[in-house]
N, CA, C and O atoms as CSV, one atom per row, in Angstrom:
chain,resi,resn,atom,element,x,y,z
A,1,UNK,N,N,-9.214,5.024,-11.667
A,1,UNK,CA,C,-7.609,4.917,-11.696
A,1,UNK,C,C,-7.348,5.033,-13.120
A,1,UNK,O,O,-7.438,6.187,-13.539
A,2,UNK,N,N,-7.147,4.439,-13.690
A,2,UNK,CA,C,-6.949,4.565,-15.322
A,2,UNK,C,C,-5.645,5.583,-15.509
A,2,UNK,O,O,-5.707,6.689,-16.045
A,3,UNK,N,N,-4.663,5.079,-15.049
A,3,UNK,CA,C,-3.608,6.202,-15.828
A,3,UNK,C,C,-3.329,5.780,-17.117
A,3,UNK,O,O,-3.590,4.740,-17.721
A,4,UNK,N,N,-2.570,7.104,-17.507
A,4,UNK,CA,C,-2.965,6.873,-19.206
A,4,UNK,C,C,-1.111,6.648,-19.193
A,4,UNK,O,O,-0.602,5.751,-19.865
A,5,UNK,N,N,-0.550,7.282,-18.621
A,5,UNK,CA,C,0.955,7.274,-19.192
A,5,UNK,C,C,1.993,7.106,-17.166
A,5,UNK,O,O,1.713,7.793,-16.184
A,6,UNK,N,N,2.648,6.445,-17.208
A,6,UNK,CA,C,3.333,6.273,-16.112
A,6,UNK,C,C,4.167,7.247,-15.647
A,6,UNK,O,O,5.207,7.256,-16.305
A,7,UNK,N,N,4.146,7.905,-14.960
A,7,UNK,CA,C,4.737,9.143,-14.267
A,7,UNK,C,C,6.392,8.980,-14.214
A,7,UNK,O,O,7.132,9.963,-14.176
A,8,UNK,N,N,6.900,7.532,-14.216
A,8,UNK,CA,C,8.071,6.877,-13.838
A,8,UNK,C,C,8.987,6.600,-14.746
A,8,UNK,O,O,10.200,6.653,-14.545
A,9,UNK,N,N,8.277,6.199,-16.100
A,9,UNK,CA,C,8.839,5.463,-17.335
A,9,UNK,C,C,8.264,5.664,-18.657
A,9,UNK,O,O,8.581,5.313,-19.794
A,10,UNK,N,N,7.218,6.411,-18.092
A,10,UNK,CA,C,6.297,7.412,-19.432
A,10,UNK,C,C,5.543,5.255,-20.403
A,10,UNK,O,O,5.470,4.903,-21.580
A,11,UNK,N,N,5.367,4.867,-19.718
A,11,UNK,CA,C,4.723,3.206,-20.058
A,11,UNK,C,C,3.368,3.610,-20.307
A,11,UNK,O,O,2.897,4.480,-19.574
A,12,UNK,N,N,2.730,3.164,-21.139
A,12,UNK,CA,C,1.198,2.931,-21.159
A,12,UNK,C,C,0.576,1.917,-21.450
A,12,UNK,O,O,-0.445,1.869,-22.137
A,13,UNK,N,N,1.363,0.687,-20.758
A,13,UNK,CA,C,0.567,-0.905,-20.505
A,13,UNK,C,C,0.396,-0.493,-19.035
A,13,UNK,O,O,1.176,0.058,-18.258
A,14,UNK,N,N,-1.134,-1.024,-18.865
A,14,UNK,CA,C,-1.192,-1.238,-17.388
A,14,UNK,C,C,-1.935,-2.127,-17.393
A,14,UNK,O,O,-2.687,-2.494,-18.296
A,15,UNK,N,N,-1.699,-2.756,-15.851
A,15,UNK,CA,C,-2.765,-4.170,-15.353
A,15,UNK,C,C,-3.124,-4.023,-14.448
A,15,UNK,O,O,-2.269,-3.667,-13.637
A,16,UNK,N,N,-4.606,-4.173,-13.892
A,16,UNK,CA,C,-4.925,-4.257,-12.814
A,16,UNK,C,C,-4.623,-5.295,-11.678
A,16,UNK,O,O,-4.656,-6.414,-12.189
A,17,UNK,N,N,-4.393,-5.352,-10.586
A,17,UNK,CA,C,-3.835,-6.293,-9.510
A,17,UNK,C,C,-4.410,-6.264,-8.382
A,17,UNK,O,O,-5.294,-5.452,-8.110
A,18,UNK,N,N,-3.906,-7.288,-7.464
A,18,UNK,CA,C,-4.226,-6.756,-6.138
A,18,UNK,C,C,-2.864,-7.266,-5.296
A,18,UNK,O,O,-2.252,-8.309,-5.524
A,19,UNK,N,N,-2.543,-6.277,-4.271
A,19,UNK,CA,C,-1.086,-6.173,-4.148
A,19,UNK,C,C,-1.340,-5.990,-2.959
A,19,UNK,O,O,-2.403,-5.520,-2.553
A,20,UNK,N,N,-0.160,-6.427,-2.079
A,20,UNK,CA,C,0.436,-5.780,-0.540
A,20,UNK,C,C,0.813,-4.504,-0.396
A,20,UNK,O,O,1.402,-3.901,-1.293
A,21,UNK,N,N,0.531,-4.016,0.662
A,21,UNK,CA,C,0.339,-2.382,0.817
A,21,UNK,C,C,0.926,-2.241,2.220
A,21,UNK,O,O,0.159,-2.672,3.080
A,22,UNK,N,N,1.751,-1.894,2.551
A,22,UNK,CA,C,2.803,-1.366,3.619
A,22,UNK,C,C,2.442,0.066,3.994
A,22,UNK,O,O,2.639,0.912,3.121
A,23,UNK,N,N,2.116,0.327,4.758
A,23,UNK,CA,C,1.818,1.981,5.929
A,23,UNK,C,C,2.314,1.702,6.809
A,23,UNK,O,O,2.162,0.639,7.412
A,24,UNK,N,N,3.274,2.897,7.190
A,24,UNK,CA,C,4.115,3.301,8.003
A,24,UNK,C,C,4.346,4.319,8.437
A,24,UNK,O,O,4.740,5.212,7.688
A,25,UNK,N,N,4.155,4.564,9.985
A,25,UNK,CA,C,4.611,6.085,10.117
A,25,UNK,C,C,4.692,5.959,11.914
A,25,UNK,O,O,4.146,5.206,12.720
A,26,UNK,N,N,5.581,7.006,12.032
A,26,UNK,CA,C,6.602,6.943,13.396
A,26,UNK,C,C,6.700,5.381,13.941
A,26,UNK,O,O,6.154,4.941,14.954
A,27,UNK,N,N,7.477,4.709,13.075
A,27,UNK,CA,C,7.924,3.416,13.617
A,27,UNK,C,C,6.585,2.611,13.831
A,27,UNK,O,O,6.902,1.587,14.437
A,28,UNK,N,N,4.757,2.631,13.517
A,28,UNK,CA,C,4.380,1.661,13.134
A,28,UNK,C,C,3.952,1.338,11.776
A,28,UNK,O,O,3.576,2.164,10.945
A,29,UNK,N,N,4.038,0.047,11.607
A,29,UNK,CA,C,3.501,-0.696,10.464
A,29,UNK,C,C,2.148,-1.316,10.287
A,29,UNK,O,O,1.508,-1.929,11.142
A,30,UNK,N,N,1.820,-1.072,9.087
A,30,UNK,CA,C,0.369,-1.988,8.918
A,30,UNK,C,C,0.223,-2.591,7.432
A,30,UNK,O,O,-0.273,-2.020,6.460
A,31,UNK,N,N,0.621,-3.519,7.474
A,31,UNK,CA,C,0.504,-4.161,6.326
A,31,UNK,C,C,-1.152,-4.737,5.446
A,31,UNK,O,O,-1.590,-5.766,5.960
A,32,UNK,N,N,-1.720,-4.374,4.667
A,32,UNK,CA,C,-2.937,-4.662,4.235
A,32,UNK,C,C,-2.549,-5.317,2.618
A,32,UNK,O,O,-1.806,-5.018,1.684
A,33,UNK,N,N,-3.438,-6.263,2.916
A,33,UNK,CA,C,-3.591,-7.317,1.700
A,33,UNK,C,C,-4.430,-6.786,0.295
A,33,UNK,O,O,-4.982,-5.715,0.044
A,34,UNK,N,N,-4.312,-7.660,-0.254
A,34,UNK,CA,C,-5.293,-7.461,-1.406
A,34,UNK,C,C,-6.153,-6.029,-2.092
A,34,UNK,O,O,-7.305,-5.776,-2.444
A,35,UNK,N,N,-4.946,-5.371,-2.038
A,35,UNK,CA,C,-5.271,-3.458,-2.290
A,35,UNK,C,C,-5.363,-3.463,-3.559
A,35,UNK,O,O,-4.344,-3.932,-4.068
A,36,UNK,N,N,-6.648,-2.938,-4.778
A,36,UNK,CA,C,-6.863,-2.971,-5.948
A,36,UNK,C,C,-5.733,-1.784,-6.458
A,36,UNK,O,O,-5.585,-0.879,-5.638
A,37,UNK,N,N,-4.929,-1.679,-7.697
A,37,UNK,CA,C,-4.052,-0.978,-7.685
A,37,UNK,C,C,-3.820,-1.206,-9.442
A,37,UNK,O,O,-3.949,-2.248,-10.086
A,38,UNK,N,N,-3.493,-0.035,-9.848
A,38,UNK,CA,C,-2.731,-0.325,-11.648
A,38,UNK,C,C,-1.325,-0.908,-11.427
A,38,UNK,O,O,-0.752,-0.291,-10.529
A,39,UNK,N,N,-0.622,-1.850,-11.929
A,39,UNK,CA,C,0.561,-1.700,-11.860
A,39,UNK,C,C,1.138,-1.898,-13.750
A,39,UNK,O,O,0.798,-2.691,-14.629
A,40,UNK,N,N,2.134,-0.733,-13.716
A,40,UNK,CA,C,2.751,-0.464,-14.512
A,40,UNK,C,C,3.457,-1.828,-15.258
A,40,UNK,O,O,4.461,-2.319,-14.742
A,41,UNK,N,N,2.974,-2.310,-16.288
A,41,UNK,CA,C,4.013,-3.702,-17.025
A,41,UNK,C,C,5.382,-3.121,-17.520
A,41,UNK,O,O,6.062,-4.147,-17.527
A,42,UNK,N,N,6.116,-2.222,-17.892
A,42,UNK,CA,C,7.165,-1.579,-17.986
A,42,UNK,C,C,8.325,-1.483,-16.573
A,42,UNK,O,O,9.427,-2.015,-16.442
A,43,UNK,N,N,7.745,-0.807,-15.875
A,43,UNK,CA,C,8.588,-0.715,-14.923
A,43,UNK,C,C,8.215,-1.024,-13.444
A,43,UNK,O,O,9.058,-0.914,-12.554
A,44,UNK,N,N,6.713,-1.482,-13.158
A,44,UNK,CA,C,6.149,-2.008,-11.862
A,44,UNK,C,C,5.341,-0.863,-11.427
A,44,UNK,O,O,4.159,-1.140,-11.220
A,45,UNK,N,N,5.700,0.389,-11.233
A,45,UNK,CA,C,5.318,1.568,-10.429
A,45,UNK,C,C,3.668,0.879,-10.440
A,45,UNK,O,O,3.084,0.142,-11.234
A,46,UNK,N,N,3.327,1.448,-9.305
A,46,UNK,CA,C,2.145,1.257,-8.756
A,46,UNK,C,C,1.268,2.527,-8.360
A,46,UNK,O,O,1.742,3.342,-7.569
A,47,UNK,N,N,-0.240,2.740,-8.999
A,47,UNK,CA,C,-0.995,3.549,-8.765
A,47,UNK,C,C,-2.051,3.028,-8.242
A,47,UNK,O,O,-2.714,2.067,-8.631
A,48,UNK,N,N,-2.218,3.860,-7.127
A,48,UNK,CA,C,-3.791,3.469,-6.155
A,48,UNK,C,C,-4.675,4.395,-6.636
A,48,UNK,O,O,-4.196,5.252,-7.378
A,49,UNK,N,N,-6.056,4.445,-6.355
A,49,UNK,CA,C,-7.437,5.113,-6.228
A,49,UNK,C,C,-7.067,6.254,-4.707
A,49,UNK,O,O,-6.487,5.823,-3.710
A,50,UNK,N,N,-7.382,7.204,-4.800
A,50,UNK,CA,C,-7.010,8.026,-3.757
A,50,UNK,C,C,-7.778,7.599,-2.351
A,50,UNK,O,O,-7.213,7.319,-1.294
A,51,UNK,N,N,-9.288,7.618,-2.613
A,51,UNK,CA,C,-10.104,6.917,-1.772
A,51,UNK,C,C,-9.572,5.549,-1.197
A,51,UNK,O,O,-9.919,5.075,-0.115
A,52,UNK,N,N,-8.900,5.124,-1.862
A,52,UNK,CA,C,-8.595,3.450,-1.334
A,52,UNK,C,C,-7.501,3.421,0.212
A,52,UNK,O,O,-7.620,2.873,1.308
A,53,UNK,N,N,-6.272,4.465,-0.518
A,53,UNK,CA,C,-5.600,5.106,0.084
A,53,UNK,C,C,-6.201,5.675,1.260
A,53,UNK,O,O,-6.053,4.863,2.172
A,54,UNK,N,N,-6.693,6.502,1.578
A,54,UNK,CA,C,-7.716,7.414,2.369
A,54,UNK,C,C,-8.237,6.471,3.327
A,54,UNK,O,O,-8.311,6.739,4.527
A,55,UNK,N,N,-8.665,5.174,2.734
A,55,UNK,CA,C,-9.575,3.722,3.724
A,55,UNK,C,C,-8.477,3.698,4.726
A,55,UNK,O,O,-8.450,4.072,5.899
A,56,UNK,N,N,-7.237,2.957,3.664
A,56,UNK,CA,C,-6.402,2.462,4.747
A,56,UNK,C,C,-5.662,3.405,5.721
A,56,UNK,O,O,-5.276,2.947,6.797
A,57,UNK,N,N,-5.438,4.736,5.393
A,57,UNK,CA,C,-4.967,5.951,6.404
A,57,UNK,C,C,-6.376,5.584,7.587
A,57,UNK,O,O,-6.125,4.910,8.586
A,58,UNK,N,N,-7.127,5.855,7.455
A,58,UNK,CA,C,-8.112,5.421,7.879
A,58,UNK,C,C,-7.904,4.519,9.427
A,58,UNK,O,O,-7.757,4.859,10.601
A,59,UNK,N,N,-7.985,3.187,8.683
A,59,UNK,CA,C,-7.671,1.843,9.266
A,59,UNK,C,C,-6.754,2.056,10.180
A,59,UNK,O,O,-6.847,1.889,11.396
A,60,UNK,N,N,-5.574,2.553,9.353
A,60,UNK,CA,C,-4.431,2.361,10.098
A,60,UNK,C,C,-4.727,3.332,11.434
A,60,UNK,O,O,-4.351,2.741,12.446
A,61,UNK,N,N,-5.175,4.379,11.666
A,61,UNK,CA,C,-5.101,5.021,12.870
A,61,UNK,C,C,-6.154,4.705,13.812
A,61,UNK,O,O,-6.000,4.932,15.012
A,62,UNK,N,N,-7.263,4.171,13.324
A,62,UNK,CA,C,-8.201,3.087,14.310
A,62,UNK,C,C,-7.508,2.074,14.957
A,62,UNK,O,O,-7.634,1.956,16.176
A,63,UNK,N,N,-6.599,1.119,14.147
A,63,UNK,CA,C,-5.758,0.560,14.803
A,63,UNK,C,C,-5.474,0.938,15.612
A,63,UNK,O,O,-6.093,0.646,16.636
A,64,UNK,N,N,-4.223,1.933,15.670
A,64,UNK,CA,C,-2.948,2.149,16.178
A,64,UNK,C,C,-3.777,3.122,17.475
A,64,UNK,O,O,-3.061,3.381,18.442
A,65,UNK,N,N,-5.046,3.584,17.507
A,65,UNK,CA,C,-5.641,4.330,18.940
A,65,UNK,C,C,-6.667,3.107,19.471
A,65,UNK,O,O,-7.524,3.298,20.334
A,66,UNK,N,N,-6.452,1.934,18.866
A,66,UNK,CA,C,-7.002,0.721,19.340
A,66,UNK,C,C,-8.596,0.772,19.404
A,66,UNK,O,O,-9.200,0.197,20.309
A,67,UNK,N,N,-9.166,1.399,18.527
A,67,UNK,CA,C,-10.714,1.550,18.412
A,67,UNK,C,C,-10.947,0.170,17.746
A,67,UNK,O,O,-12.013,-0.388,18.009
A,68,UNK,N,N,-9.888,-0.575,16.737
A,68,UNK,CA,C,-10.554,-1.828,15.960
A,68,UNK,C,C,-8.990,-2.192,16.187
A,68,UNK,O,O,-7.916,-1.621,16.376
A,69,UNK,N,N,-9.684,-3.875,16.013
A,69,UNK,CA,C,-8.413,-4.554,16.102
A,69,UNK,C,C,-7.905,-4.970,15.005
A,69,UNK,O,O,-8.735,-5.078,14.103
A,70,UNK,N,N,-6.442,-5.351,14.640
A,70,UNK,CA,C,-6.351,-6.242,13.320
A,70,UNK,C,C,-6.678,-7.515,13.296
A,70,UNK,O,O,-6.596,-8.326,14.219
A,71,UNK,N,N,-7.241,-7.753,11.668
A,71,UNK,CA,C,-7.015,-9.322,11.731
A,71,UNK,C,C,-6.357,-9.861,12.095
A,71,UNK,O,O,-6.953,-10.764,12.682
A,72,UNK,N,N,-5.137,-10.011,12.209
A,72,UNK,CA,C,-3.920,-10.664,12.664
A,72,UNK,C,C,-2.765,-9.562,12.879
A,72,UNK,O,O,-2.671,-8.384,12.532
A,73,UNK,N,N,-1.789,-10.577,13.712
A,73,UNK,CA,C,-0.245,-9.467,13.899
A,73,UNK,C,C,0.906,-10.441,14.026
A,73,UNK,O,O,0.974,-11.375,14.825
A,74,UNK,N,N,1.778,-10.094,13.141
A,74,UNK,CA,C,2.828,-10.740,12.925
A,74,UNK,C,C,4.031,-10.326,13.733
A,74,UNK,O,O,4.022,-9.099,13.636
A,75,UNK,N,N,4.977,-10.645,14.417
A,75,UNK,CA,C,6.151,-10.586,14.772
A,75,UNK,C,C,7.373,-10.405,13.215
A,75,UNK,O,O,7.695,-11.196,12.329
A,76,UNK,N,N,7.737,-9.021,13.503
A,76,UNK,CA,C,8.777,-9.117,12.664
A,76,UNK,C,C,10.030,-8.760,13.277
A,76,UNK,O,O,10.042,-7.843,14.099
A,77,UNK,N,N,11.196,-9.439,12.944
A,77,UNK,CA,C,12.812,-8.592,13.504
A,77,UNK,C,C,13.452,-7.810,12.752
A,77,UNK,O,O,13.610,-7.855,11.532
A,78,UNK,N,N,13.812,-7.101,13.490
A,78,UNK,CA,C,14.648,-5.534,13.029
A,78,UNK,C,C,15.959,-5.704,13.139
A,78,UNK,O,O,16.408,-6.311,14.111
A,79,UNK,N,N,16.770,-5.201,12.174
A,79,UNK,CA,C,17.783,-5.260,12.339
A,79,UNK,C,C,18.515,-4.087,11.742
A,79,UNK,O,O,18.282,-4.029,10.535
A,80,UNK,N,N,19.521,-2.890,12.269
A,80,UNK,CA,C,20.063,-1.897,11.744
A,80,UNK,C,C,21.185,-2.122,11.176
A,80,UNK,O,O,22.141,-2.682,11.712
A,81,UNK,N,N,21.140,-1.706,10.076
A,81,UNK,CA,C,22.512,-1.913,9.404
A,81,UNK,C,C,23.959,-0.746,9.702
A,81,UNK,O,O,23.956,0.485,9.687
A,82,UNK,N,N,25.079,-1.692,9.954
A,82,UNK,CA,C,25.780,-0.350,10.424
A,82,UNK,C,C,27.365,-1.121,9.833
A,82,UNK,O,O,28.425,-0.504,9.930
């Protein structure tokens, strides 16, 4: 990864972290914990390695096509702002 300059704020200080990543498509969600990324210390923008994002997409597809079971499932309430 090693971002040199943040594309959002122009900051140059980054920190390696493990974060929670939420993938969503067509009303389906997948929460992936402990995803490595670089975080801009100025604005918080996250930068992920492309290979990691491709792996998350592969897992998302496998779970929703029922080829793989997720580690756990949670029920989340949904509300529409009106």
